[in-house]
C-alpha positions as CSV (number, residue, x, y, z in Angstrom):
1,M,12.1,-3.3,14.6
2,M,8.5,-4.4,14.4
3,T,7.3,-7.6,12.5
4,Y,5.2,-7.1,9.1
5,E,2.3,-7.9,11.5
6,E,3.0,-5.8,14.3
7,F,3.5,-2.7,12.0
8,R,0.2,-3.6,10.3
9,K,-1.7,-3.7,13.9
10,S,-0.3,-0.5,14.8
11,V,-1.0,1.6,11.7
12,L,-4.5,0.6,11.9
13,D,-4.8,1.3,15.2
14,T,-2.9,5.0,15.1
15,A,-5.2,5.6,11.9
16,L,-8.3,5.0,13.7
17,A,-7.0,6.7,17.1
18,L,-5.9,9.4,14.6
19,G,-9.3,10.3,13.9
20,C,-10.2,8.3,10.3
21,D,-13.4,6.9,9.4
22,A,-11.8,3.6,7.5
23,A,-7.8,2.5,6.9
24,E,-6.6,-0.5,5.3
25,T,-3.4,-1.6,4.5
26,V,-1.6,-3.5,1.4
27,F,1.3,-5.5,1.6
28,V,3.7,-5.0,-1.6
29,E,6.5,-7.7,-2.0
30,G,8.2,-8.8,-5.6
31,D,11.6,-9.3,-6.9
32,R,13.2,-7.4,-10.0
33,F,16.3,-8.5,-12.3
34,Q,17.2,-6.6,-15.7
35,A,20.3,-7.3,-18.0
36,G,21.3,-5.0,-20.5
37,V,23.5,-6.3,-23.9
38,L,25.7,-4.5,-25.8
39,A,27.7,-6.4,-28.7
40,Q,26.6,-9.6,-27.5
41,E,28.3,-9.4,-24.3
42,L,26.5,-8.7,-20.8
43,D,27.0,-4.8,-20.6
44,S,25.0,-4.0,-17.3
45,Y,22.5,-5.8,-15.0
46,S,20.5,-4.8,-11.7
47,V,18.8,-6.7,-9.1
48,S,16.2,-5.1,-6.6
49,R,13.9,-6.4,-4.2
50,K,10.8,-4.3,-3.0
51,F,9.3,-4.5,0.2
52,G,6.8,-2.4,2.0
53,I,3.0,-1.4,3.5
54,G,0.5,1.0,1.9
55,L,-2.1,2.5,3.9
56,R,-5.4,3.8,2.4
57,V,-7.2,5.7,5.1
58,Q,-10.7,7.8,4.8
59,V,-11.7,10.7,6.6
60,N,-14.9,12.8,6.0
61,G,-15.3,10.9,2.5
62,R,-12.0,11.8,1.3
63,D,-9.3,8.9,0.5
64,G,-5.7,9.6,1.1
65,Y,-2.8,7.1,0.5
66,A,1.0,6.6,1.9
67,Y,3.4,4.0,1.3
68,T,6.6,2.9,3.3
69,E,9.4,0.2,3.3
70,K,10.5,1.0,6.8
71,L,8.3,-0.7,9.4
72,D,10.0,1.6,12.2
73,D,7.4,4.5,12.6
74,P,3.5,3.7,12.0
75,E,2.2,7.5,13.4
76,A,4.4,8.8,10.4
77,L,3.0,6.7,7.8
78,C,-0.8,7.5,9.2
79,R,0.2,11.2,9.2
80,R,1.1,11.1,5.5
81,A,-2.1,9.4,4.5
82,L,-3.9,11.7,6.5
83,D,-2.5,14.6,5.1
84,N,-3.2,13.5,1.5
85,A,-6.6,12.4,2.3
86,R,-7.2,16.3,3.7
87,V,-5.9,17.9,0.6
88,I,-8.2,16.4,-1.4
89,G,-10.8,18.9,-3.1
90,T,-13.9,16.8,-3.0
91,A,-14.8,14.2,-1.2
92,D,-14.6,10.8,-3.0
93,E,-17.7,9.1,-5.0
94,H,-16.5,5.7,-4.3
95,P,-15.4,4.8,-0.9
96,M,-13.8,2.3,0.4
97,Q,-15.3,-1.2,0.2
98,G,-15.8,-2.9,3.6
99,A,-14.3,-5.6,4.9
100,Q,-13.7,-8.7,2.4
101,D,-13.6,-12.8,2.9
102,Y,-11.3,-13.3,0.1
103,A,-10.8,-16.7,0.7
104,A,-14.5,-16.5,-1.2
105,V,-13.2,-14.6,-4.5
106,T,-13.0,-16.8,-7.4
107,M,-11.0,-15.3,-10.2
108,P,-12.5,-15.7,-13.8
109,D,-10.9,-18.3,-16.1
110,N,-9.7,-16.8,-18.6
111,P,-8.7,-13.3,-16.7
112,V,-7.6,-10.4,-19.3
113,C,-4.5,-8.3,-18.4
114,D,-3.8,-5.2,-20.1
């Protein structure tokens, strides 16, 4: 199995080789714990971990997205995202933004979350 960075690079290279105008990835990771209590006793619990990579591509002004938790087939991920972009009925009014320098991005002092 590839490392995350190897898989990410392969995904981006493959997306562009398959004809995407642009491509970007997002890394998703998180833990979840859930417990149920019945009559003041632990009734059930579950622990899960989420890890994966999302890919958004743009082709002919249309965006497509795909996600995987298996880092073993970059071309399959790219083809799913491309297929999703091709079925969009109209071109996206808001194409992907260009490359960003996230080190320069600052958060507001009091962010509001919904």
